[in-house]
C-alpha positions in Angstrom: 52.1 12.3 -10.3 53.3 9.6 -12.9 50.9 7.4 -13.9 53.1 4.2 -12.9 53.3 5.7 -9.2 49.3 5.7 -8.9 48.8 2.4 -10.3 51.3 1.3 -8.1 49.2 2.4 -5.0 46.2 1.0 -6.3 47.6 -2.2 -7.2 49.7 -2.6 -3.9 46.4 -1.7 -2.0 44.3 -4.3 -4.0 46.9 -7.0 -3.3 46.9 -6.4 0.4 42.9 -6.5 0.3 42.7 -9.7 -1.6 45.5 -11.7 0.1 43.6 -10.9 3.4 46.6 -9.0 4.7 43.7 -6.1 4.9 40.9 -8.1 6.3 37.1 -7.3 5.3 35.7 -4.4 7.6 39.3 -2.8 8.0 38.7 1.1 8.3 41.1 2.6 5.6 43.2 5.8 6.4 41.2 9.1 5.3 42.1 10.6 2.0 44.6 13.1 3.7 45.9 10.3 6.0 46.7 8.2 2.5 47.8 11.3 0.4 50.7 12.1 3.2 51.5 8.8 3.5 52.0 7.7 0.1 53.3 11.5 -1.1 49.9 12.0 -3.0 48.0 15.1 -3.7 44.6 14.6 -1.7 42.8 14.8 -5.1 44.9 11.7 -6.4 44.3 9.7 -2.8 40.5 10.3 -3.6 41.1 8.5 -7.1 42.8 5.7 -5.6 39.6 5.2 -3.4 37.4 6.0 -6.3 39.4 2.8 -8.4 39.4 0.5 -5.6 35.7 1.1 -5.2 35.1 0.3 -8.7 37.0 -2.6 -8.5 34.6 -4.2 -5.8 37.3 -3.9 -3.1 36.3 -1.2 -0.9 33.4 0.9 0.2 32.9 4.5 1.5 30.2 5.4 3.7 29.2 8.8 4.6 30.5 10.1 8.0 32.3 6.9 8.8 35.2 6.6 6.4 36.3 3.8 3.6 36.0 0.2 4.5 37.5 -3.2 3.0 34.7 -5.0 1.7 34.1 -8.5 1.9 35.4 -10.2 -1.3 33.5 -13.2 -0.9 30.3 -11.7 -1.8 29.4 -10.6 -5.4 29.9 -7.3 -6.3 26.3 -6.4 -5.8 25.8 -8.0 -2.6 22.6 -10.2 -3.6 19.6 -9.5 -5.4 20.7 -10.8 -9.0 19.7 -14.5 -9.1 23.0 -16.6 -9.1 23.5 -20.4 -9.2 23.1 -21.3 -5.7 23.6 -25.2 -4.6 20.6 -27.2 -3.9 21.2 -26.8 -0.3 21.5 -23.0 0.0 18.5 -21.0 1.6 17.5 -18.5 -1.1 16.5 -15.2 0.8 18.0 -13.1 -2.0 15.7 -13.3 -5.0 12.1 -13.7 -5.1 10.0 -16.1 -7.3 7.1 -17.0 -5.3 4.9 -20.1 -6.3 2.0 -21.9 -5.2 1.0 -25.5 -5.2 -0.8 -26.3 -8.7 0.8 -23.8 -11.0 2.9 -26.0 -13.1 -0.5 -28.1 -14.0 -1.9 -24.6 -14.9 0.8 -24.1 -17.2 0.3 -27.8 -18.6 -3.5 -27.2 -19.2 -3.0 -24.0 -20.8 -0.5 -25.3 -23.1 -3.0 -28.2 -23.9 -5.7 -25.8 -24.7 -4.0 -23.5 -27.2 -2.5 -26.6 -29.1 -5.9 -27.8 -29.3 -7.8 -24.7 -30.5 -7.4 -21.0 -32.0 -5.6 -19.9 -34.9 -2.1 -21.3 -34.0 -0.4 -20.1 -37.2 -1.3 -16.5 -35.8 1.0 -16.9 -33.0 4.1 -17.3 -35.3 3.7 -14.2 -36.7 5.1 -10.6 -35.6 2.3 -9.1 -33.4 1.3 -5.2 -33.0 4.0 -3.6 -31.0 1.9 -3.2 -27.9 -0.1 -6.3 -28.2 -3.3 -7.5 -30.1 -6.4 -5.4 -29.3 -8.3 -8.3 -27.4 -4.8 -8.7 -25.3 -4.9 -5.2 -24.3 -8.4 -5.2 -23.7 -7.7 -7.8 -21.2 -4.9 -6.0 -19.4 -7.3 -2.8 -19.2 -10.0 -5.1 -17.2 -7.1 -6.5 -15.0 -6.3 -3.0 -14.3 -9.2 -1.7 -13.3 -9.6 -4.6 -10.9 -6.5 -2.8 -9.3 -8.2 0.6 -9.1 -7.0 1.8 -12.4 -9.2 2.5 -15.0 -7.5 3.0 -18.7 -8.9 2.3 -22.0 -7.3 -0.6 -23.9 -6.0 1.8 -26.4 -3.8 3.1 -23.5 -2.5 -0.3 -22.3 0.6 -1.6 -24.0 2.2 -5.2 -23.2 5.7 -5.4 -22.6 8.1 -8.6 -21.6 7.5 -8.1 -17.8 7.9 -4.9 -15.4 11.8 -4.5 -15.7 10.8 -4.2 -19.6 8.3 -1.9 -18.9 10.5 0.4 -17.0 13.3 0.3 -19.7 10.8 1.1 -22.6 9.6 3.9 -20.3 13.0 5.2 -19.8 14.4 4.8 -23.3 11.0 6.4 -24.9 10.6 9.2 -22.5 14.1 10.3 -20.8 17.2 11.5 -22.3 20.8 11.1 -21.0 21.6 13.5 -18.4 17.9 13.6 -17.5 17.5 14.0 -13.7 15.0 11.5 -11.9 13.9 11.7 -8.2 13.9 8.2 -6.6 14.0 7.3 -3.1 17.3 6.9 -1.2 16.5 3.3 -0.9 15.0 1.7 -4.1 14.4 -0.9 -6.7 18.1 -2.0 -8.0 16.6 -2.7 -11.6 15.8 1.1 -12.1 19.1 1.9 -11.1 20.7 -0.4 -13.4 18.6 1.1 -15.9 19.5 4.7 -15.1 23.3 3.6 -15.2 22.7 2.3 -18.4 21.1 5.0 -20.2 22.9 7.6 -18.3 20.1 9.1 -16.2 21.0 11.2 -13.2 19.3 9.8 -10.1 18.6 12.6 -7.3 18.1 10.5 -4.0 15.1 11.5 -1.5 15.2 10.7 2.1 12.7 8.1 3.1 10.7 7.4 6.7 8.8 4.7 7.7 5.5 5.7 5.7 7.0 7.2 2.4 9.1 9.7 0.7 9.9 12.9 2.2 8.3 15.1 -0.2 9.2 18.3 1.2 12.6 17.7 -0.2 11.2 16.7 -3.5 9.3 20.0 -3.8 12.7 22.0 -2.7 14.7 19.7 -5.2 12.2 20.8 -8.2 12.8 24.4 -7.1 16.5 24.3 -7.4 17.2 21.6 -10.3 15.4 20.7 -13.6 14.0 17.6 -12.7 12.6 15.5 -15.2 10.4 12.8 -13.5 10.1 10.9 -10.5 10.1 7.1 -9.9 7.9 6.0 -7.2 6.6 2.7 -5.7 3.6 3.7 -3.7 1.9 0.4 -3.0 4.5 -2.3 -1.7 7.6 -0.3 -2.1 10.7 -2.6 -2.7 12.4 -3.1 -0.2 10.6 -1.0 2.3 7.2 -2.3 2.1 5.2 0.8 2.8 1.8 1.8 1.1 1.6 5.4 1.3 -1.6 7.0 2.7 -4.2 8.9 0.2 -2.7 12.5 1.6 0.6 11.5 0.6 -0.1 10.3 -2.9 -2.2 13.5 -3.5 0.7 15.7 -2.2 3.1 13.7 -4.8 0.8 14.6 -7.7 0.3 18.2 -6.4 4.0 18.4 -6.7 4.1 16.8 -10.0 1.7 19.0 -11.6 3.1 22.3 -10.4 6.5 21.5 -11.5 6.1 19.5 -14.7 7.1 16.1 -13.3 6.6 12.7 -15.3 5.4 10.3 -12.7 6.9 6.4 -13.4 4.5 4.2 -10.8 6.4 0.9 -10.5 3.4 -1.4 -9.2 5.3 -4.4 -9.4 4.2 -5.8 -5.8 0.8 -3.7 -5.5 -1.3 -7.0 -6.0 -0.2 -8.3 -2.6 -1.9 -5.0 -0.9 -5.5 -5.7 0.4 -7.6 -2.7 -0.6 -4.8 -0.1 -0.9 -5.6 3.6 -2.0 -5.9 4.6 -5.8 -2.9 4.2 -7.8 -1.2 7.4 -8.8 -2.1 6.8 -12.3 -5.8 7.2 -11.2 -5.2 10.4 -9.6 -2.9 11.9 -12.5 -3.8 9.9 -15.7 -2.3 12.6 -17.8 1.1 12.9 -16.2 1.6 9.1 -15.0 3.0 5.8 -16.8 2.0 2.8 -14.7 4.1 -0.3 -15.2 3.0 -3.6 -13.4 3.4 -7.4 -14.8 2.8 -10.9 -14.0 6.0 -12.3 -12.9 5.4 -12.1 -9.3 1.7 -12.4 -9.0 1.8 -15.6 -11.5 5.3 -16.6 -12.1 8.7 -15.1 -12.8 9.0 -17.1 -16.1 5.9 -15.6 -17.9 7.5 -12.5 -18.9 4.4 -10.4 -19.7 4.0 -6.9 -18.4 1.6 -4.2 -18.6 2.2 -0.4 -19.3 -0.6 2.2 -18.8 0.3 5.6 -20.1 -1.4 9.1 -21.3 -2.6 8.9 -24.7 0.1 11.3 -26.3 2.8 9.0 -24.7 1.7 5.8 -26.5 3.5 6.2 -29.8 7.1 6.9 -28.3 6.4 4.1 -25.9 5.3 1.6 -29.2 8.4 2.9 -30.9 10.5 2.0 -27.8 8.8 -1.5 -27.9 9.6 -2.0 -31.4 13.2 -0.7 -30.9 13.8 -3.1 -28.0 11.9 -6.3 -28.6 9.2 -5.7 -31.4 6.5 -7.6 -29.7 6.1 -9.7 -26.7 6.1 -13.3 -27.7 2.6 -14.4 -28.9 2.4 -17.9 -26.9 3.1 -15.9 -23.7 0.7 -13.1 -24.1 -2.2 -15.7 -25.3 -1.4 -17.6 -22.1 -1.3 -14.2 -20.2 -4.5 -13.4 -21.9 -6.5 -16.5 -21.2 -5.6 -16.5 -17.3 -6.7 -12.9 -16.9 -9.8 -13.7 -18.7 -10.7 -16.8 -16.9 -9.9 -15.6 -13.3 -6.9 -17.7 -12.9 -4.3 -14.6 -12.3 -7.0 -13.4 -9.7 -7.1 -16.5 -7.6 -3.5 -16.8 -8.1 -3.2 -13.3 -6.5 -5.5 -14.3 -3.7 -3.4 -17.2 -3.2 -0.1 -15.4 -2.9 -1.4 -12.9 -0.8 -2.3 -15.7 1.7 1.3 -16.9 0.9 3.0 -13.6 1.9 1.2 -13.4 4.9 2.2 -16.5 6.1 5.5 -15.8 5.5 5.8 -12.6 7.0 4.2 -14.1 10.1 7.1 -16.5 10.4 9.3 -13.9 10.2 7.9 -11.6 12.8 8.1 -14.3 15.3 11.7 -15.7 14.5 13.2 -12.0 14.2 10.9 -10.7 17.0 13.0 -8.0 18.8 14.9 -7.0 15.6 14.2 -3.7 14.0 12.2 -5.2 10.9 10.9 -2.8 8.2 8.0 -4.7 6.3 4.6 -4.8 5.1 2.4 -7.8 6.6 1.6 -9.3 3.0 5.0 -8.4 1.3 7.3 -11.0 0.1 10.6 -9.3 1.5 11.6 -7.3 4.5 14.4 -4.8 5.5 16.8 -5.5 8.4 18.8 -2.6 9.7 21.8 -3.3 11.4 23.4 -1.8 14.2 25.8 0.9 13.3 28.9 -0.7 14.5 27.7 -3.9 12.4 28.9 -4.2 8.6 26.4 -5.8 6.5 28.9 -7.4 4.0 30.3 -9.3 6.7 27.0 -10.4 8.2 25.9 -11.7 4.6 29.3 -13.3 4.1 29.0 -15.4 7.4 25.5 -16.5 6.3 27.0 -17.5 2.8 29.3 -19.6 4.8 26.0 -21.3 6.5 24.4 -21.6 3.2 21.8 -18.8 3.6 22.1 -16.1 0.7 20.7 -12.7 1.3 21.1 -9.2 0.0 22.8 -6.4 1.5 21.4 -2.6 1.1 24.0 -2.2 -1.4 22.0 -2.6 -4.5 19.2 -0.8 -3.1 21.1 2.3 -2.2 21.1 5.3 -4.5 23.6 7.5 -2.4 24.6 6.6 1.1 24.6 2.7 1.8 22.8 2.0 5.1 24.2 -1.3 6.9 21.0 -3.4 6.6 19.8 -6.6 4.7 17.2 -7.2 2.5 15.6 -10.7 2.9 13.5 -12.2 0.2 10.8 -14.8 1.8 9.0 -16.3 -1.3 11.4 -18.6 -3.0 11.7 -21.4 -0.4 9.6 -24.2 1.2 8.1 -22.8 4.6 10.4 -25.0 6.9 13.4 -23.9 4.9 12.5 -20.3 5.3 12.1 -20.8 9.0 15.2 -22.4 9.9 16.9 -19.8 7.4 15.5 -17.0 9.3 16.8 -18.5 12.8 20.1 -18.5 11.1 19.8 -15.0 10.0 18.5 -14.1 13.5 21.8 -16.1 15.3 24.3 -14.5 12.9 23.0 -11.0 13.3 23.0 -11.3 17.2 26.4 -12.7 17.2 28.0 -10.0 15.1 25.9 -7.4 17.3 27.7 -9.0 20.4 30.9 -8.9 19.2 
């Protein structure tokens, strides 16, 4: 087929979608039907749809077909923080805050300015953080069930940087990493950037299907597994001791690296011990202060086996040299004086209050959540398209995320609602709008 002919089909369909002649939600012809109508080979028809999907105009859904996407939404259908008007209720991105945090920062800056060696903060720092800061972080991790010596703890610029450093240091392009079929979008973006292959594992109400992981490792060379056993984002589960022990057993038997993401774990009350406490020799544990303290405080922590610390330090050097010393000085002070612990407690109470509001407003809907999390997952009826619901909510000044940025393979029809970024009265009204719009689309 001549390139001009192929390009013409793509351009014509794109123009029909953008003009509204093919409205959002339209089911497009099958690949064979498109091939027959346009005189193409089936493989070329598949290429047409692949290009339209790459342009953000259509989405393919396993077992259902190819559909026109709502182009009023961003290609990622949310999650990435965007410029929202003052009158938009943000149920898309979490930046939880509790009263008094601004004054805490003002006081910390005053204290920092009036004492200590300020000149030291203007110089390069050790790549993994200064020894006393690493010690403070180690004590903090121990409060959350993970005992690690300070020389195994590294400071990074937030949890996302911790994930990036881990992938840069310990994974290679082409490596296979097993992940939940619905997982944290930041890890998906990281894998795409570093050309790491993600293998999707089915998920249930209480965790990953570990039988599938075991079979996958028996048939493919899997390098690592990325896990969120405590407060999974977006499904909110806290897996059991038995589930964690089985995951560790599979990892040991197949020689897997475990990457444990604990960004939201502080919200769970007395959860089981982290994976890194069960298998410290093969687990890289990553957490930070972005959610527990403030999203602008870009300080995170990596706990790793001793032999992996040098490559992780090299990756920190390559990516940022060191976490800014002013930030780590404030973080260390707050870890030592109990400020972080107090903020974590306050946010656990805040998250529970928000979940209580959500349960009341969304009663009767199949909500998936944890009672102390800052988000929830709302599956939609099979006939309801999430992008159309999200577009209708955007028109009502409510911003939400669909399942698309979280899905590794098949994209379910679902919404992910962030509960931590609005005042409580705004949250209640926004959730009522969500309920109304979902009901309207379900009853069409």
